Every structure is written in structure tokens, then in C-alpha cells.
PALUM-996230 format. One record per residue: residue number from 1; x, y, z of N, C-alpha, C in turn. Coordinates in pm, whole numbers, plus 50000, padded with zeros to 5 digits. Example, Ala and Ser with C-alpha at 12.3 -4.5 7.8 and 13.67 -1.06 7.14 Angstrom:
! PALUM-996230
+-------+-------+-------+-------+-------+-------+-------+-------+-------+-------+
! vexdo !   n.u !   n.v !   n.w !  ca.u !  ca.v !  ca.w !   c.u !   c.v !   c.w !
+-------+-------+-------+-------+-------+-------+-------+-------+-------+-------+
!     1 ! 51319 ! 49431 ! 50780 ! 51230 ! 49550 ! 50780 ! 51320 ! 49670 ! 50780 !
!     2 ! 51285 ! 49775 ! 50708 ! 51367 ! 49894 ! 50714 ! 51290 ! 50003 ! 50787 !
+-------+-------+-------+-------+-------+-------+-------+-------+-------+-------+
//
This chain:
! PALUM-996230
+-------+-------+-------+-------+-------+-------+-------+-------+-------+-------+
! vexdo !   n.u !   n.v !   n.w !  ca.u !  ca.v !  ca.w !   c.u !   c.v !   c.w !
+-------+-------+-------+-------+-------+-------+-------+-------+-------+-------+
!     1 ! 38364 ! 47218 ! 08804 ! 38365 ! 47274 ! 08938 ! 38443 ! 47185 ! 09034 !
!     2 ! 38414 ! 47052 ! 09033 ! 38486 ! 46959 ! 09120 ! 38635 ! 46955 ! 09085 !
!     3 ! 38662 ! 46963 ! 08956 ! 38801 ! 46963 ! 08911 ! 38874 ! 47087 ! 08962 !
!     4 ! 38811 ! 47202 ! 08960 ! 38870 ! 47326 ! 09008 ! 38897 ! 47319 ! 09158 !
!     5 ! 38803 ! 47264 ! 09233 ! 38822 ! 47249 ! 09377 ! 38936 ! 47153 ! 09407 !
!     6 ! 38944 ! 47044 ! 09335 ! 39051 ! 46945 ! 09355 ! 39187 ! 47007 ! 09325 !
!     7 ! 39196 ! 47081 ! 09217 ! 39322 ! 47147 ! 09181 ! 39359 ! 47250 ! 09286 !
!     8 ! 39260 ! 47325 ! 09334 ! 39285 ! 47426 ! 09438 ! 39336 ! 47361 ! 09566 !
!     9 ! 39274 ! 47250 ! 09606 ! 39319 ! 47179 ! 09727 ! 39461 ! 47126 ! 09709 !
!    10 ! 39490 ! 47073 ! 09595 ! 39624 ! 47023 ! 09567 ! 39727 ! 47136 ! 09576 !
!    11 ! 39693 ! 47251 ! 09520 ! 39782 ! 47367 ! 09526 ! 39805 ! 47411 ! 09670 !
!    12 ! 39701 ! 47412 ! 09751 ! 39714 ! 47449 ! 09892 ! 39807 ! 47352 ! 09965 !
!    13 ! 39792 ! 47223 ! 09940 ! 39878 ! 47123 ! 10005 ! 40023 ! 47146 ! 09965 !
!    14 ! 40047 ! 47169 ! 09838 ! 40185 ! 47194 ! 09792 ! 40241 ! 47318 ! 09858 !
!    15 ! 40164 ! 47425 ! 09865 ! 40212 ! 47548 ! 09927 ! 40233 ! 47531 ! 10077 !
!    16 ! 40150 ! 47450 ! 10142 ! 40166 ! 47426 ! 10285 ! 40301 ! 47360 ! 10314 !
!    17 ! 40342 ! 47273 ! 10227 ! 40470 ! 47206 ! 10245 ! 40584 ! 47283 ! 10182 !
!    18 ! 40557 ! 47408 ! 10145 ! 40658 ! 47498 ! 10089 ! 40728 ! 47436 ! 09969 !
!    19 ! 40657 ! 47354 ! 09897 ! 40714 ! 47295 ! 09777 ! 40822 ! 47193 ! 09804 !
!    20 ! 40828 ! 47139 ! 09926 ! 40942 ! 47053 ! 09961 ! 40949 ! 46926 ! 09878 !
!    21 ! 40838 ! 46880 ! 09822 ! 40843 ! 46761 ! 09740 ! 40897 ! 46791 ! 09601 !
!    22 ! 40864 ! 46909 ! 09553 ! 40910 ! 46948 ! 09420 ! 41046 ! 47016 ! 09422 !
!    23 ! 41073 ! 47093 ! 09529 ! 41196 ! 47170 ! 09540 ! 41258 ! 47144 ! 09676 !
!    24 ! 41336 ! 47038 ! 09691 ! 41393 ! 47008 ! 09822 ! 41478 ! 47124 ! 09873 !
!    25 ! 41472 ! 47145 ! 10005 ! 41550 ! 47253 ! 10063 ! 41698 ! 47217 ! 10063 !
!    26 ! 41782 ! 47320 ! 10077 ! 41926 ! 47300 ! 10084 ! 41960 ! 47230 ! 10214 !
!    27 ! 42067 ! 47156 ! 10214 ! 42116 ! 47090 ! 10335 ! 42187 ! 47191 ! 10423 !
!    28 ! 42200 ! 47157 ! 10552 ! 42277 ! 47243 ! 10642 ! 42426 ! 47229 ! 10612 !
!    29 ! 42506 ! 47306 ! 10683 ! 42650 ! 47309 ! 10657 ! 42715 ! 47172 ! 10673 !
!    30 ! 42681 ! 47101 ! 10779 ! 42743 ! 46970 ! 10803 ! 42702 ! 46870 ! 10695 !
!    31 ! 42573 ! 46861 ! 10666 ! 42528 ! 46765 ! 10565 ! 42581 ! 46800 ! 10426 !
!    32 ! 42595 ! 46929 ! 10397 ! 42654 ! 46970 ! 10269 ! 42799 ! 46923 ! 10261 !
!    33 ! 42873 ! 46938 ! 10370 ! 43013 ! 46891 ! 10373 ! 43020 ! 46739 ! 10355 !
!    34 ! 42930 ! 46668 ! 10420 ! 42928 ! 46522 ! 10407 ! 42894 ! 46482 ! 10264 !
!    35 ! 42789 ! 46543 ! 10208 ! 42745 ! 46511 ! 10072 ! 42852 ! 46543 ! 09968 !
!    36 ! 42931 ! 46647 ! 09992 ! 43035 ! 46687 ! 09897 ! 43142 ! 46580 ! 09882 !
!    37 ! 43181 ! 46517 ! 09993 ! 43280 ! 46410 ! 09987 ! 43425 ! 46455 ! 09996 !
!    38 ! 43451 ! 46586 ! 09993 ! 43588 ! 46636 ! 10000 ! 43623 ! 46693 ! 10136 !
!    39 ! 43538 ! 46667 ! 10234 ! 43557 ! 46724 ! 10367 ! 43551 ! 46616 ! 10476 !
!    40 ! 43599 ! 46496 ! 10446 ! 43587 ! 46387 ! 10543 ! 43667 ! 46415 ! 10670 !
!    41 ! 43785 ! 46473 ! 10657 ! 43865 ! 46505 ! 10775 ! 43800 ! 46615 ! 10856 !
!    42 ! 43746 ! 46714 ! 10790 ! 43675 ! 46822 ! 10859 ! 43556 ! 46766 ! 10937 !
!    43 ! 43479 ! 46680 ! 10876 ! 43362 ! 46622 ! 10943 ! 43407 ! 46535 ! 11061 !
!    44 ! 43514 ! 46462 ! 11044 ! 43570 ! 46382 ! 11155 ! 43610 ! 46473 ! 11270 !
!    45 ! 43675 ! 46584 ! 11237 ! 43718 ! 46679 ! 11341 ! 43598 ! 46744 ! 11409 !
!    46 ! 43497 ! 46782 ! 11332 ! 43376 ! 46842 ! 11390 ! 43308 ! 46745 ! 11486 !
!    47 ! 43306 ! 46619 ! 11449 ! 43247 ! 46516 ! 11535 ! 43328 ! 46500 ! 11663 !
!    48 ! 43461 ! 46493 ! 11649 ! 43548 ! 46477 ! 11767 ! 43535 ! 46595 ! 11863 !
!    49 ! 43513 ! 46715 ! 11809 ! 43502 ! 46835 ! 11892 ! 43360 ! 46858 ! 11943 !
!    50 ! 43266 ! 46777 ! 11899 ! 43128 ! 46795 ! 11942 ! 43061 ! 46917 ! 11881 !
!    51 ! 43102 ! 46955 ! 11761 ! 43048 ! 47076 ! 11697 ! 42947 ! 47049 ! 11586 !
!    52 ! 42916 ! 46923 ! 11562 ! 42824 ! 46890 ! 11453 ! 42688 ! 46956 ! 11474 !
!    53 ! 42631 ! 46940 ! 11592 ! 42498 ! 46998 ! 11617 ! 42501 ! 47150 ! 11610 !
!    54 ! 42610 ! 47210 ! 11655 ! 42623 ! 47357 ! 11648 ! 42613 ! 47403 ! 11503 !
!    55 ! 42685 ! 47337 ! 11413 ! 42686 ! 47378 ! 11272 ! 42566 ! 47325 ! 11195 !
!    56 ! 42481 ! 47249 ! 11263 ! 42350 ! 47214 ! 11207 ! 42244 ! 47312 ! 11257 !
!    57 ! 42284 ! 47401 ! 11346 ! 42192 ! 47498 ! 11405 ! 42146 ! 47603 ! 11306 !
!    58 ! 42063 ! 47693 ! 11355 ! 41998 ! 47792 ! 11269 ! 42095 ! 47886 ! 11198 !
!    59 ! 42205 ! 47920 ! 11266 ! 42299 ! 48013 ! 11203 ! 42239 ! 48151 ! 11190 !
!    60 ! 42273 ! 48224 ! 11086 ! 42357 ! 48179 ! 10975 ! 42505 ! 48183 ! 11011 !
!    61 ! 42580 ! 48095 ! 10944 ! 42724 ! 48085 ! 10960 ! 42792 ! 48098 ! 10825 !
!    62 ! 42913 ! 48149 ! 10827 ! 43003 ! 48140 ! 10713 ! 43118 ! 48052 ! 10758 !
!    63 ! 43143 ! 47946 ! 10683 ! 43250 ! 47853 ! 10718 ! 43355 ! 47856 ! 10609 !
!    64 ! 43478 ! 47886 ! 10649 ! 43593 ! 47876 ! 10559 ! 43646 ! 47736 ! 10581 !
!    65 ! 43604 ! 47645 ! 10494 ! 43621 ! 47501 ! 10517 ! 43744 ! 47445 ! 10447 !
!    66 ! 43841 ! 47398 ! 10526 ! 43955 ! 47329 ! 10464 ! 43911 ! 47193 ! 10411 !
!    67 ! 43947 ! 47165 ! 10287 ! 43912 ! 47035 ! 10230 ! 44014 ! 46931 ! 10275 !
!    68 ! 43995 ! 46809 ! 10230 ! 44086 ! 46700 ! 10271 ! 44230 ! 46728 ! 10228 !
!    69 ! 44249 ! 46790 ! 10113 ! 44385 ! 46823 ! 10068 ! 44452 ! 46922 ! 10163 !
!    70 ! 44374 ! 47013 ! 10219 ! 44429 ! 47109 ! 10316 ! 44474 ! 47037 ! 10443 !
!    71 ! 44393 ! 46945 ! 10492 ! 44431 ! 46868 ! 10611 ! 44550 ! 46778 ! 10583 !
!    72 ! 44565 ! 46732 ! 10459 ! 44678 ! 46644 ! 10422 ! 44812 ! 46718 ! 10430 !
!    73 ! 44810 ! 46851 ! 10431 ! 44934 ! 46929 ! 10444 ! 44991 ! 46923 ! 10587 !
!    74 ! 44907 ! 46884 ! 10682 ! 44950 ! 46876 ! 10822 ! 45015 ! 46741 ! 10846 !
!    75 ! 45126 ! 46743 ! 10918 ! 45192 ! 46618 ! 10955 ! 45089 ! 46524 ! 11020 !
!    76 ! 45082 ! 46397 ! 10978 ! 44981 ! 46305 ! 11031 ! 44983 ! 46292 ! 11184 !
!    77 ! 45103 ! 46293 ! 11245 ! 45111 ! 46283 ! 11391 ! 45055 ! 46410 ! 11455 !
!    78 ! 45090 ! 46525 ! 11400 ! 45039 ! 46652 ! 11453 ! 44887 ! 46659 ! 11439 !
!    79 ! 44834 ! 46609 ! 11328 ! 44690 ! 46608 ! 11307 ! 44621 ! 46515 ! 11407 !
!    80 ! 44678 ! 46398 ! 11428 ! 44620 ! 46304 ! 11525 ! 44623 ! 46364 ! 11666 !
!    81 ! 44732 ! 46430 ! 11700 ! 44741 ! 46496 ! 11831 ! 44638 ! 46608 ! 11845 !
!    82 ! 44618 ! 46684 ! 11738 ! 44519 ! 46791 ! 11740 ! 44379 ! 46735 ! 11761 !
!    83 ! 44345 ! 46631 ! 11687 ! 44211 ! 46572 ! 11699 ! 44190 ! 46514 ! 11839 !
!    84 ! 44297 ! 46466 ! 11902 ! 44286 ! 46411 ! 12038 ! 44275 ! 46521 ! 12144 !
!    85 ! 44321 ! 46641 ! 12112 ! 44317 ! 46754 ! 12206 ! 44192 ! 46837 ! 12177 !
!    86 ! 44079 ! 46797 ! 12237 ! 43950 ! 46857 ! 12205 ! 43946 ! 47009 ! 12226 !
!    87 ! 44001 ! 47064 ! 12336 ! 43998 ! 47210 ! 12350 ! 44072 ! 47283 ! 12237 !
!    88 ! 44190 ! 47234 ! 12200 ! 44266 ! 47296 ! 12091 ! 44195 ! 47276 ! 11957 !
!    89 ! 44143 ! 47156 ! 11936 ! 44069 ! 47127 ! 11812 ! 43948 ! 47219 ! 11798 !
!    90 ! 43877 ! 47239 ! 11907 ! 43760 ! 47327 ! 11905 ! 43800 ! 47469 ! 11867 !
!    91 ! 43910 ! 47518 ! 11923 ! 43958 ! 47653 ! 11888 ! 43991 ! 47661 ! 11739 !
!    92 ! 44062 ! 47559 ! 11688 ! 44100 ! 47560 ! 11547 ! 43975 ! 47560 ! 11458 !
!    93 ! 43879 ! 47475 ! 11490 ! 43759 ! 47467 ! 11406 ! 43677 ! 47595 ! 11412 !
!    94 ! 43660 ! 47650 ! 11531 ! 43581 ! 47773 ! 11544 ! 43652 ! 47895 ! 11485 !
!    95 ! 43784 ! 47884 ! 11465 ! 43861 ! 47987 ! 11396 ! 43820 ! 47997 ! 11249 !
!    96 ! 43758 ! 47889 ! 11197 ! 43715 ! 47883 ! 11058 ! 43569 ! 47926 ! 11039 !
!    97 ! 43502 ! 47963 ! 11147 ! 43359 ! 47994 ! 11142 ! 43336 ! 48140 ! 11180 !
!    98 ! 43249 ! 48206 ! 11104 ! 43210 ! 48343 ! 11131 ! 43059 ! 48345 ! 11147 !
!    99 ! 43011 ! 48420 ! 11243 ! 42868 ! 48437 ! 11262 ! 42815 ! 48530 ! 11153 !
!   100 ! 42709 ! 48488 ! 11086 ! 42653 ! 48565 ! 10975 ! 42685 ! 48499 ! 10842 !
!   101 ! 42614 ! 48539 ! 10741 ! 42635 ! 48482 ! 10608 ! 42704 ! 48584 ! 10518 !
!   102 ! 42826 ! 48552 ! 10477 ! 42905 ! 48641 ! 10392 ! 42938 ! 48569 ! 10262 !
!   103 ! 42873 ! 48611 ! 10155 ! 42901 ! 48554 ! 10024 ! 43031 ! 48613 ! 09972 !
!   104 ! 43084 ! 48554 ! 09865 ! 43212 ! 48598 ! 09809 ! 43210 ! 48748 ! 09777 !
!   105 ! 43099 ! 48796 ! 09724 ! 43089 ! 48939 ! 09690 ! 43105 ! 49026 ! 09813 !
!   106 ! 43065 ! 48976 ! 09930 ! 43083 ! 49049 ! 10055 ! 43229 ! 49042 ! 10101 !
!   107 ! 43284 ! 48921 ! 10098 ! 43419 ! 48897 ! 10151 ! 43524 ! 48980 ! 10078 !
!   108 ! 43513 ! 48990 ! 09947 ! 43616 ! 49064 ! 09871 ! 43619 ! 49212 ! 09905 !
!   109 ! 43513 ! 49263 ! 09962 ! 43509 ! 49403 ! 10000 ! 43550 ! 49427 ! 10144 !
!   110 ! 43597 ! 49323 ! 10213 ! 43632 ! 49335 ! 10354 ! 43782 ! 49317 ! 10373 !
!   111 ! 43831 ! 49367 ! 10485 ! 43972 ! 49346 ! 10519 ! 43987 ! 49253 ! 10639 !
!   112 ! 43876 ! 49231 ! 10711 ! 43881 ! 49140 ! 10825 ! 43741 ! 49097 ! 10866 !
!   113 ! 43737 ! 48983 ! 10932 ! 43616 ! 48931 ! 10995 ! 43657 ! 48880 ! 11133 !
!   114 ! 43560 ! 48862 ! 11221 ! 43589 ! 48806 ! 11352 ! 43534 ! 48664 ! 11356 !
!   115 ! 43619 ! 48569 ! 11390 ! 43578 ! 48429 ! 11397 ! 43496 ! 48405 ! 11523 !
!   116 ! 43420 ! 48296 ! 11522 ! 43345 ! 48256 ! 11641 ! 43442 ! 48225 ! 11755 !
!   117 ! 43562 ! 48183 ! 11723 ! 43666 ! 48157 ! 11823 ! 43707 ! 48286 ! 11894 !
!   118 ! 43686 ! 48400 ! 11827 ! 43716 ! 48529 ! 11889 ! 43830 ! 48606 ! 11825 !
!   119 ! 43908 ! 48543 ! 11740 ! 44021 ! 48609 ! 11676 ! 43979 ! 48680 ! 11547 !
!   120 ! 44062 ! 48774 ! 11507 ! 44042 ! 48844 ! 11381 ! 44097 ! 48759 ! 11268 !
!   121 ! 44020 ! 48750 ! 11160 ! 44065 ! 48684 ! 11037 ! 44094 ! 48793 ! 10936 !
!   122 ! 44219 ! 48804 ! 10895 ! 44260 ! 48905 ! 10798 ! 44234 ! 48856 ! 10657 !
!   123 ! 44179 ! 48945 ! 10575 ! 44145 ! 48912 ! 10437 ! 44228 ! 49000 ! 10344 !
!   124 ! 44290 ! 48937 ! 10245 ! 44364 ! 49013 ! 10144 ! 44316 ! 48970 ! 10005 !
!   125 ! 44304 ! 49066 ! 09917 ! 44264 ! 49039 ! 09780 ! 44375 ! 49091 ! 09689 !
!   126 ! 44430 ! 49000 ! 09609 ! 44534 ! 49035 ! 09513 ! 44489 ! 48983 ! 09377 !
!   127 ! 44446 ! 49074 ! 09293 ! 44391 ! 49032 ! 09164 ! 44267 ! 48949 ! 09187 !
!   128 ! 44268 ! 48826 ! 09137 ! 44152 ! 48738 ! 09154 ! 44171 ! 48639 ! 09270 !
!   129 ! 44282 ! 48654 ! 09343 ! 44311 ! 48565 ! 09455 ! 44265 ! 48629 ! 09585 !
!   130 ! 44187 ! 48553 ! 09661 ! 44139 ! 48601 ! 09791 ! 44196 ! 48508 ! 09897 !
!   131 ! 44262 ! 48569 ! 09994 ! 44318 ! 48492 ! 10105 ! 44255 ! 48535 ! 10236 !
!   132 ! 44235 ! 48438 ! 10322 ! 44192 ! 48464 ! 10458 ! 44300 ! 48402 ! 10546 !
!   133 ! 44365 ! 48488 ! 10624 ! 44486 ! 48446 ! 10696 ! 44584 ! 48389 ! 10594 !
!   134 ! 44635 ! 48267 ! 10617 ! 44733 ! 48208 ! 10525 ! 44670 ! 48113 ! 10425 !
!   135 ! 44538 ! 48113 ! 10413 ! 44468 ! 48020 ! 10325 ! 44409 ! 48094 ! 10205 !
!   136 ! 44415 ! 48027 ! 10091 ! 44354 ! 48080 ! 09970 ! 44214 ! 48021 ! 09955 !
!   137 ! 44119 ! 48106 ! 09926 ! 43983 ! 48059 ! 09901 ! 43979 ! 48005 ! 09758 !
!   138 ! 43948 ! 47875 ! 09745 ! 43953 ! 47810 ! 09614 ! 43816 ! 47788 ! 09551 !
!   139 ! 43712 ! 47791 ! 09631 ! 43576 ! 47774 ! 09582 ! 43484 ! 47851 ! 09675 !
!   140 ! 43391 ! 47926 ! 09617 ! 43307 ! 48013 ! 09699 ! 43159 ! 47981 ! 09686 !
!   141 ! 43086 ! 48034 ! 09782 ! 42940 ! 48040 ! 09777 ! 42871 ! 47906 ! 09762 !
!   142 ! 42912 ! 47809 ! 09842 ! 42835 ! 47684 ! 09852 ! 42725 ! 47714 ! 09953 !
!   143 ! 42608 ! 47746 ! 09902 ! 42499 ! 47791 ! 09988 ! 42432 ! 47673 ! 10058 !
!   144 ! 42405 ! 47693 ! 10185 ! 42345 ! 47592 ! 10270 ! 42220 ! 47650 ! 10335 !
!   145 ! 42142 ! 47566 ! 10399 ! 42019 ! 47615 ! 10462 ! 42047 ! 47707 ! 10579 !
!   146 ! 42167 ! 47697 ! 10638 ! 42201 ! 47780 ! 10755 ! 42329 ! 47861 ! 10736 !
!   147 ! 42361 ! 47890 ! 10611 ! 42479 ! 47973 ! 10587 ! 42546 ! 47941 ! 10455 !
!   148 ! 42676 ! 47960 ! 10453 ! 42752 ! 47942 ! 10330 ! 42890 ! 47884 ! 10363 !
!   149 ! 42942 ! 47804 ! 10270 ! 43076 ! 47747 ! 10281 ! 43163 ! 47807 ! 10172 !
!   150 ! 43286 ! 47847 ! 10210 ! 43391 ! 47882 ! 10115 ! 43504 ! 47783 ! 10139 !
!   151 ! 43550 ! 47718 ! 10035 ! 43655 ! 47617 ! 10048 ! 43792 ! 47686 ! 10051 !
!   152 ! 43877 ! 47641 ! 10144 ! 44013 ! 47696 ! 10153 ! 44114 ! 47583 ! 10141 !
!   153 ! 44236 ! 47620 ! 10101 ! 44340 ! 47521 ! 10071 ! 44435 ! 47492 ! 10186 !
!   154 ! 44413 ! 47555 ! 10300 ! 44504 ! 47539 ! 10415 ! 44422 ! 47546 ! 10543 !
!   155 ! 44458 ! 47464 ! 10641 ! 44395 ! 47473 ! 10771 ! 44455 ! 47593 ! 10844 !
!   156 ! 44369 ! 47682 ! 10889 ! 44415 ! 47801 ! 10961 ! 44427 ! 47767 ! 11109 !
!   157 ! 44535 ! 47812 ! 11170 ! 44559 ! 47787 ! 11313 ! 44552 ! 47920 ! 11387 !
!   158 ! 44464 ! 47931 ! 11486 ! 44455 ! 48057 ! 11561 ! 44581 ! 48083 ! 11641 !
!   159 ! 44608 ! 48208 ! 11673 ! 44731 ! 48241 ! 11746 ! 44740 ! 48177 ! 11885 !
!   160 ! 44628 ! 48136 ! 11939 ! 44627 ! 48076 ! 12074 ! 44657 ! 47927 ! 12075 !
!   161 ! 44673 ! 47867 ! 11957 ! 44701 ! 47723 ! 11949 ! 44840 ! 47701 ! 11893 !
!   162 ! 44916 ! 47617 ! 11962 ! 45051 ! 47582 ! 11917 ! 45045 ! 47440 ! 11857 !
!   163 ! 45098 ! 47427 ! 11737 ! 45097 ! 47294 ! 11671 ! 45239 ! 47240 ! 11669 !
+-------+-------+-------+-------+-------+-------+-------+-------+-------+-------+
//
């Protein structure tokens, strides 16, 4: 009898904590990017633009995240100038974010999405290649506690920003 009560109490404690000790929850979008290690420039840019807390928020968000190789395609001087220009940087970063959670299965059935920045993001699917604007999606469905990340190979620049 005492053993049954003890086991029942233990089960209640585990359920109260939603299994967090046994099954840790997913990280948010920012922490997932940091933990991945391939988004150091993106995280630096998010910090410079003051968007870290926003992307740690409840969401859900879909982020088309350029990896470090995508940022390396930009001339280093142009990239430094962009990071120094917080209003332009904010527009560029928010151009990569969509409100709502769209997994790859959703994205391939769409022709456009609206970015948080306000512009339309055009989606094209050719065979197994999915492009959003001028970027190819190279890795999909990195699920986070507040949305999803899709990795892209190019930094997308909104029409309102001149580089």
C-alpha cells in the first residue's frame, strides 16, 4: 500500500513538471540557432538589431534562416555596413520571418507568404528544389518551442533595402 502511494506521488510530480526532467522541451528559435553552430552571423545580426527577445517570444514563427555560408556570400564591407545600419538590418531580418508555423509540407503547397517585415515572399517549387525569393531551402523543419526554422543558402534582401 505504501509502495503504491509512493509510486502514485512520484507519477504526479513527474506529470506536474510535464516530464521536463525525462523529456526536455525544445529550445526556442534563437537558442536552437545558437546550439546549431551554423548561424553565428545570423545570431550576431539578431543581437545587433535587438530582435533576440522577439524571436524568443511565444510565436509561433517560421524563420527562413540564412546560415553562415549564406552570409559569407555578401561582401564583408557591405555586411558590416548592414549590421551597423540597424533600421535596414531589422528590415532584412524580419523579411526572413513569417508569423505562424509552416512546415515544409505546408510551404511546398504555397506560392507566397507574407513576411513580418510586410513584403510578399514568393515560393517556387521545381522538382525537389524549393526556393523562397532568390534563396534555396537546403534543410527543413528544425522544430523549435516557438516555431520552425528552414535553412536557406542566400540572405534575402527586401525590396525596400538597397545594399
